[in-house]
C-alpha positions as a Markdown table, in Angstrom:
| # | Residue | x | y | z |
|---|---|---|---|---|
| 1 | Unk | -3.2 | -16.6 | 3.7 |
| 2 | Unk | -2.9 | -17.2 | 0.0 |
| 3 | Unk | -3.8 | -14.4 | -2.4 |
| 4 | Unk | -3.3 | -14.4 | -6.2 |
| 5 | Unk | 0.0 | -13.0 | -7.3 |
| 6 | Unk | -1.6 | -9.9 | -8.8 |
| 7 | Unk | -3.4 | -9.2 | -5.5 |
| 8 | Unk | -0.1 | -9.5 | -3.6 |
| 9 | Unk | 1.6 | -7.2 | -6.0 |
| 10 | Unk | -1.2 | -4.6 | -5.8 |
| 11 | Unk | -1.2 | -4.8 | -2.0 |
| 12 | Unk | 2.6 | -4.3 | -2.0 |
| 13 | Unk | 2.1 | -1.4 | -4.3 |
| 14 | Unk | -0.6 | 0.1 | -2.1 |
| 15 | Unk | 1.8 | -0.1 | 0.9 |
| 16 | Unk | 4.6 | 1.6 | -1.1 |
| 17 | Unk | 2.2 | 4.2 | -2.3 |
| 18 | Unk | 0.9 | 4.8 | 1.2 |
| 19 | Unk | 4.4 | 4.9 | 2.7 |
| 20 | Unk | 5.5 | 7.7 | 0.3 |
| 21 | Unk | 3.5 | 10.0 | 2.5 |
| 22 | Unk | 5.6 | 12.4 | 4.7 |
| 23 | Unk | 4.2 | 10.8 | 7.9 |
| 24 | Unk | 5.4 | 7.3 | 6.8 |
| 25 | Unk | 8.4 | 7.9 | 4.4 |
| 26 | Unk | 11.9 | 7.0 | 5.3 |
| 27 | Unk | 13.0 | 10.5 | 4.4 |
| 28 | Unk | 10.3 | 12.3 | 6.4 |
| 29 | Unk | 9.3 | 14.2 | 3.3 |
| 30 | Unk | 6.7 | 13.6 | 0.6 |
| 31 | Unk | 8.3 | 11.0 | -1.6 |
| 32 | Unk | 5.6 | 11.5 | -4.2 |
| 33 | Unk | 6.0 | 15.2 | -4.9 |
| 34 | Unk | 7.5 | 15.2 | -8.4 |
| 35 | Unk | 6.7 | 13.7 | -11.8 |
| 36 | Unk | 9.9 | 11.7 | -11.5 |
| 37 | Unk | 8.8 | 10.3 | -8.1 |
| 38 | Unk | 5.5 | 9.0 | -9.5 |
| 39 | Unk | 7.2 | 7.6 | -12.5 |
| 40 | Unk | 9.9 | 5.8 | -10.4 |
| 41 | Unk | 7.3 | 4.3 | -8.2 |
| 42 | Unk | 5.1 | 3.0 | -10.9 |
| 43 | Unk | 8.1 | 1.6 | -12.8 |
| 44 | Unk | 9.2 | -0.4 | -9.8 |
| 45 | Unk | 5.8 | -2.1 | -10.0 |
| 46 | Unk | 5.8 | -2.5 | -13.8 |
| 47 | Unk | 2.8 | -0.3 | -14.5 |
| 48 | Unk | 1.9 | -0.3 | -18.2 |
| 49 | Unk | -0.4 | 1.9 | -20.2 |
| 50 | Unk | -1.0 | 5.6 | -20.3 |
| 51 | Unk | 1.4 | 7.7 | -18.2 |
| 52 | Unk | 1.0 | 11.5 | -18.7 |
| 53 | Unk | 4.0 | 12.5 | -16.6 |
| 54 | Unk | 2.5 | 15.9 | -15.7 |
| 55 | Unk | 1.7 | 17.8 | -12.5 |
| 56 | Unk | -2.0 | 16.9 | -12.8 |
| 57 | Unk | -1.2 | 13.2 | -12.7 |
| 58 | Unk | 1.0 | 13.7 | -9.7 |
| 59 | Unk | -1.9 | 15.4 | -7.9 |
| 60 | Unk | -4.3 | 12.7 | -8.8 |
| 61 | Unk | -2.0 | 9.9 | -7.7 |
| 62 | Unk | -1.5 | 11.7 | -4.4 |
| 63 | Unk | -5.3 | 11.8 | -3.9 |
| 64 | Unk | -5.4 | 8.1 | -4.4 |
| 65 | Unk | -2.6 | 7.7 | -1.8 |
| 66 | Unk | -4.7 | 9.6 | 0.8 |
| 67 | Unk | -7.7 | 7.4 | 0.1 |
| 68 | Unk | -5.6 | 4.2 | 0.4 |
| 69 | Unk | -4.1 | 5.4 | 3.7 |
| 70 | Unk | -7.7 | 5.9 | 5.0 |
| 71 | Unk | -8.7 | 2.4 | 4.0 |
| 72 | Unk | -6.0 | 1.0 | 6.3 |
| 73 | Unk | -7.9 | 2.5 | 9.3 |
| 74 | Unk | -11.3 | 1.2 | 8.4 |
| 75 | Unk | -13.2 | -1.8 | 9.7 |
| 76 | Unk | -14.1 | -4.5 | 7.3 |
| 77 | Unk | -17.7 | -3.3 | 6.7 |
| 78 | Unk | -16.6 | 0.4 | 6.3 |
| 79 | Unk | -13.8 | -0.7 | 4.0 |
| 80 | Unk | -16.2 | -2.6 | 1.8 |
| 81 | Unk | -18.3 | 0.6 | 1.3 |
| 82 | Unk | -15.1 | 2.6 | 0.5 |
| 83 | Unk | -13.8 | 0.0 | -1.9 |
| 84 | Unk | -17.1 | -0.1 | -3.7 |
| 85 | Unk | -16.9 | 3.7 | -4.1 |
| 86 | Unk | -13.3 | 3.5 | -5.3 |
| 87 | Unk | -14.2 | 1.0 | -7.9 |
| 88 | Unk | -17.2 | 2.9 | -9.1 |
| 89 | Unk | -15.4 | 6.2 | -9.3 |
| 90 | Unk | -12.6 | 4.6 | -11.2 |
| 91 | Unk | -15.0 | 3.1 | -13.7 |
| 92 | Unk | -13.7 | -0.3 | -13.0 |
| 93 | Unk | -14.8 | -3.1 | -15.2 |
| 94 | Unk | -12.6 | -6.1 | -14.3 |
| 95 | Unk | -11.2 | -8.3 | -17.1 |
| 96 | Unk | -8.4 | -10.9 | -17.4 |
| 97 | Unk | -5.3 | -10.0 | -19.4 |
| 98 | Unk | -1.7 | -11.0 | -19.8 |
| 99 | Unk | 1.1 | -9.0 | -21.2 |
| 100 | Unk | 4.9 | -9.0 | -21.1 |
| 101 | Unk | 6.1 | -11.7 | -18.7 |
| 102 | Unk | 2.9 | -11.5 | -16.6 |
| 103 | Unk | 0.5 | -14.5 | -16.7 |
| 104 | Unk | -3.3 | -14.0 | -16.5 |
| 105 | Unk | -4.2 | -11.3 | -14.0 |
| 106 | Unk | -6.9 | -8.7 | -13.5 |
| 107 | Unk | -7.1 | -5.2 | -14.8 |
| 108 | Unk | -10.1 | -3.0 | -14.4 |
| 109 | Unk | -9.5 | -0.2 | -16.9 |
| 110 | Unk | -8.2 | 0.2 | -20.4 |
| 111 | Unk | -4.5 | 0.9 | -20.8 |
| 112 | Unk | -5.5 | 4.4 | -22.0 |
| 113 | Unk | -7.3 | 5.3 | -18.8 |
| 114 | Unk | -5.6 | 7.9 | -16.5 |
| 115 | Unk | -2.9 | 6.4 | -14.3 |
| 116 | Unk | -4.6 | 7.4 | -11.0 |
| 117 | Unk | -7.8 | 5.7 | -12.1 |
| 118 | Unk | -6.0 | 2.5 | -13.0 |
| 119 | Unk | -4.1 | 2.6 | -9.7 |
| 120 | Unk | -7.3 | 3.1 | -7.7 |
| 121 | Unk | -9.0 | 0.2 | -9.6 |
| 122 | Unk | -6.2 | -2.3 | -9.2 |
| 123 | Unk | -5.7 | -1.6 | -5.5 |
| 124 | Unk | -9.5 | -1.7 | -5.1 |
| 125 | Unk | -9.6 | -5.1 | -6.7 |
| 126 | Unk | -6.9 | -6.4 | -4.4 |
| 127 | Unk | -8.7 | -4.9 | -1.4 |
| 128 | Unk | -11.9 | -6.8 | -2.6 |
| 129 | Unk | -10.0 | -10.0 | -2.0 |
| 130 | Unk | -8.9 | -8.9 | 1.4 |
| 131 | Unk | -12.5 | -8.1 | 2.5 |
| 132 | Unk | -13.9 | -11.3 | 0.9 |
| 133 | Unk | -11.4 | -13.5 | 2.8 |
| 134 | Unk | -12.0 | -11.6 | 6.1 |
| 135 | Unk | -8.3 | -10.5 | 6.2 |
| 136 | Unk | -8.6 | -6.8 | 7.0 |
| 137 | Unk | -6.6 | -7.5 | 10.1 |
| 138 | Unk | -3.6 | -8.0 | 7.8 |
| 139 | Unk | -3.7 | -4.4 | 6.8 |
| 140 | Unk | -2.1 | -2.6 | 9.7 |
| 141 | Unk | 0.0 | 0.4 | 10.7 |
| 142 | Unk | 3.5 | 0.0 | 12.0 |
| 143 | Unk | 3.6 | -0.6 | 15.8 |
| 144 | Unk | 6.5 | 1.7 | 16.3 |
| 145 | Unk | 5.0 | 4.6 | 18.2 |
| 146 | Unk | 6.7 | 7.3 | 16.0 |
| 147 | Unk | 5.9 | 5.7 | 12.7 |
| 148 | Unk | 2.7 | 6.0 | 10.5 |
| 149 | Unk | 3.9 | 3.4 | 8.0 |
| 150 | Unk | 1.4 | 1.0 | 6.4 |
| 151 | Unk | 1.9 | -2.7 | 6.0 |
| 152 | Unk | 0.1 | -5.6 | 4.5 |
| 153 | Unk | 1.1 | -8.6 | 6.6 |
| 154 | Unk | 1.2 | -11.4 | 4.1 |
| 155 | Unk | 3.2 | -13.7 | 6.3 |
| 156 | Unk | 1.8 | -17.2 | 7.0 |
| 157 | Unk | 1.1 | -16.5 | 10.7 |
| 158 | Unk | 0.3 | -12.8 | 10.4 |
| 159 | Unk | 2.6 | -11.7 | 13.1 |
| 160 | Unk | 4.5 | -8.8 | 11.6 |
| 161 | Unk | 4.5 | -5.8 | 13.9 |
| 162 | Unk | 6.6 | -3.3 | 12.0 |
| 163 | Unk | 6.5 | -1.8 | 8.5 |
| 164 | Unk | 10.2 | -2.3 | 7.8 |
| 165 | Unk | 13.3 | -3.9 | 9.2 |
| 166 | Unk | 14.5 | -0.4 | 10.0 |
| 167 | Unk | 11.5 | 0.1 | 12.4 |
| 168 | Unk | 11.8 | -3.4 | 13.9 |
| 169 | Unk | 15.6 | -2.9 | 14.5 |
| 170 | Unk | 15.0 | 0.5 | 16.0 |
| 171 | Unk | 12.3 | -0.8 | 18.4 |
| 172 | Unk | 14.5 | -3.7 | 19.4 |
| 173 | Unk | 17.3 | -1.3 | 20.2 |
| 174 | Unk | 15.0 | 0.8 | 22.3 |
| 175 | Unk | 13.8 | -2.3 | 24.2 |
| 176 | Unk | 17.3 | -3.5 | 24.7 |
| 177 | Unk | 18.4 | -0.2 | 26.1 |
| 178 | Unk | 15.4 | -0.1 | 28.4 |
| 179 | Unk | 16.3 | -3.6 | 29.7 |
| 180 | Unk | 19.9 | -2.6 | 30.2 |
| 181 | Unk | 18.8 | 0.5 | 32.1 |
| 182 | Unk | 16.5 | -1.6 | 34.3 |
| 183 | Unk | 19.2 | -4.1 | 35.0 |
| 184 | Unk | 21.6 | -1.3 | 36.0 |
| 185 | Unk | 18.9 | 0.2 | 38.2 |
| 186 | Unk | 18.3 | -3.1 | 39.9 |
| 187 | Unk | 22.0 | -3.7 | 40.7 |
């Protein structure tokens, strides 16, 4: 599956945003609870434009996070409806731009638009590509039974099962211990 670089970056951001939720975070707590948490996350993904750094912005970004986590559970047709609503509510009007060291890519709001609106638009545009290419199956939840982590499987064969190496290693350890116990029981 080949997506444009800005689509890949937006999907990776969506996963990071979704996995900051207490049900999916490494710490088990809300990793998007402070102004600093929001700022650190968006700086990792080189967001530009208006950043208010206030409690209202944190609350708005957390609402977008909830919406993104819901999209991961939807069928393709239902996702299309939700994505259209996301783009409309965020006043998205896609345009090509380049800035800094980024080549031509899509934005959907002016740099002065609220951060949550820009996040919702950019993730929405990436999800449009996922729906158009019939690749909703690549947006999955971690298969570890005790994890609610999101993942966007962008691997060539689409065979990822776990949201992180940590979950994969943990599940491999559990399977190994179960095999060892079964072998001991059989002898």
